[in-house]
N, C-alpha and C positions, 0 to 999 in steps of 0.2 A: 518308423518314419523319422528321418532326420529333422532338426529344427529347421533347416533351411527349406526343406521340401515342404514342410508345414506351412512355412511362412509364404511360399510361392502360391501354394494352393488356396491359401487365405486372401493373398493380395489378388488372385484371378477372381475369387468368389465375390469379393466386395466391389470389383468392377463389373460383374455380371457377365463375365464372358461365358459363351456357350459351352455347354458341358463337353461337347467333341473337342473344342479349342482347349479346354483345360487339360483333357487326357491326353491330346496330342502333344501339348507343351511340356507336360510332365515326362512324358515318354523320351521327348528328344533330349531334355535335361539329363534324364537318367542315362541315355546312351552315351552322352558327352561325357559324364562322369565316370562311367565305366571303362571309356576309351583310355582315359588316363589313370584310371583307379585311383582318382584322388576327388575330393569334394571341390564344386566349382568355385568355391571360396578361395581356394589355393591356387587357381588358375588364372591366368592373365591374357593380355592381348595376343602375345606370341603363341600361346596355347590354342586359343580360338582360331587363330590364322591356321595353324597347323592342322586342326581339325577340319577346317574348311577345305584345305588343300586335299586332305584325306578322304572326304566325302566326294569332291570331284573327280580326283584322279585315280584313286584306288577303288573306292566303291562305285564310282561312275553313276552316281544317283542323277534322276532327272532334275532339271531346274526347279520344278514345283516343290520336290521333296526337300531340296536344299533350302528353299525359301522358308519352308516350315521350321527347319532347325535354326535358321537365321532369326525368325520372329521369336522363336522361344527363348533363344539366348540373349537376344535383345530385352525381352520381358525380365528375364532373370537378373541381369546385370543392371539395367536401367531401374527397374521397379523394386525388386526385392533385395538387391544388393547396393542400390544407390549408387552407381558408379558415376563419376562425372567425366564421361568419355565422349568423344565425337563418335557416335555409333555408326555414322555412314562410313566412317574410316576404319574404326577397329572391327566392326563386324558388317562388312559390305553385303549387300543384297545382289546376287546375280541378275543380269538382265534376262528377262524371261521372253522367249521367242513368242511373236505375235503370228498365229496361225489361223487361218480362214477354217470354220467348222465345214465338215461334211453335211450338206443338205440334201435330204431325201426329196424326190419328187412327189407330188400327191400320189401318183400311181404307185411309187415303191412304197409309201406309207401305207396305202391300202392293201397292198400284197403283203407287207411284214405282219399288220394286225390280222389279216386274215388267217395267217399261219399260227397265230396263237389259239390253240385249241380249247384251253380253259377259259370260261365265260368271265370268271372274275377277274383274273389276270388281263384278259383283254380289255375289259371295262377300266381297270386301273391304267393301262397303258394308253388307251384312248383318251383319258381325261388328261393325263400328263402331256400328251401331244396337242390336244385341242386348246386347252387352256394355258399351256406353257408352265406347268407346274413342275417342280422337282418330285421324285418318288415320294420322298418323306412328306412333302405337303400334301400330296394326293392321299396317302395313308392316314392323314389326321384331318381329313374334312369331316365336318359335322353337319347334320340336316340343315341347321340355321344358315350354314355358309352358302346353301344353294338357294339364290334369290331369283325365282323365275319371273317376279314382277318387273325388276329391273335388268334382269338377264345378266347377271354377274355373279362370280363366285368370290366369297372373302376367304381370304388365305390368312390364317392366324398365326403369327411368330414363326414367319418363314425364314428364308436366309437373312442372317442378320438380326434375328429376333425382331422382325419388322412385321407389321400387318399391311396387307395391300388387297386391293379388288382386281380380279382379272375378268375377261369378257366371258360370257356363257353363250355359245352358239345354240341355234335351235336344234342342229343335229346332236350335239353333246346332251343337251336338255332331254331329247328323246332317248338316248342311250341310257342316261341316269334314271329317268322314270322306268324304263323297261327293267333295269336291274333292280331298282327299289320294289317294284311289283313282284318280281321274281323271288327275292330274298326276305322282304319284310324286315330290314334290320331294326333292332330295338335301340342300339346304342351308336354304332359306327355304321357308316355307309359301307365300307368294305371291311366288314366284320371278320374277325380272326377265323381261320378254318376251324380251329378247335377251341374249346373252353378251357380255361386255365383256373386251377384252385387258387382261392384267395387264402389268407392267413386265417380267416374264421371258417375255412374248410368248405365254402360254398363255392360254386362255379360261376365264373364271371367272363363275359367276352371282352376281349381288348382289342386295340387297334392292330391290325395286321402288321407283321414285319415287312420288310422291303420286298419279300417274294410273295406276299399275299395282299395285305392292305386292309383298312377299315375306316369308316365314318358313318354317322348316324342320323337319321331325321327325328329329331325329338319334338320340335315345335309343330303341332298340326296345321297352324296357319301358314307355315312356309314350306310344309311337305311337297316333294317333287311332284307327286301326282296332282 
């Protein structure tokens, strides 16, 4: 690992950037350096402009992908290399098109969920839809996150590493109750399909990955039933 890469990683760590952001930024800077076969320390504004033209006209990347590269390079040159530049001018960010999302009708949602044959996956997807959760947030729900007294779900360290509460409908509560009674998860609500070996050689359940999911009911006073 080069000293510059190590410094950038440390700069991101001390600012507590999300792990996915750290990985993405490091990858983008690596691609930038490999494009010129030089260290970013030896590259300047004209090289950055040339690289952005390459991403736009030759690679034909989507605006969102280019914005990630722009953010990574801005962090590198502003924070780690401490360049005194006008970054809006030197590393401009492309304007992102504003598009309306495709919203399914209630009938279409029911049809979609009805086509999901796997009970666990259907429960996860229903939770995401009914509570407005990201898949990663649904997979990390814990038993104490389900508050049937106040009819809310606590989302811990979601997008932007922020906690928040979302509404819990009576229908979703019923679905989660049925799921809990069916599986009796010990640690995670959407327990991993398989057990994984720990370093001690024992088997331990873990939160499911994006295709399965997991969350637990640990506090008896707050259990869904």
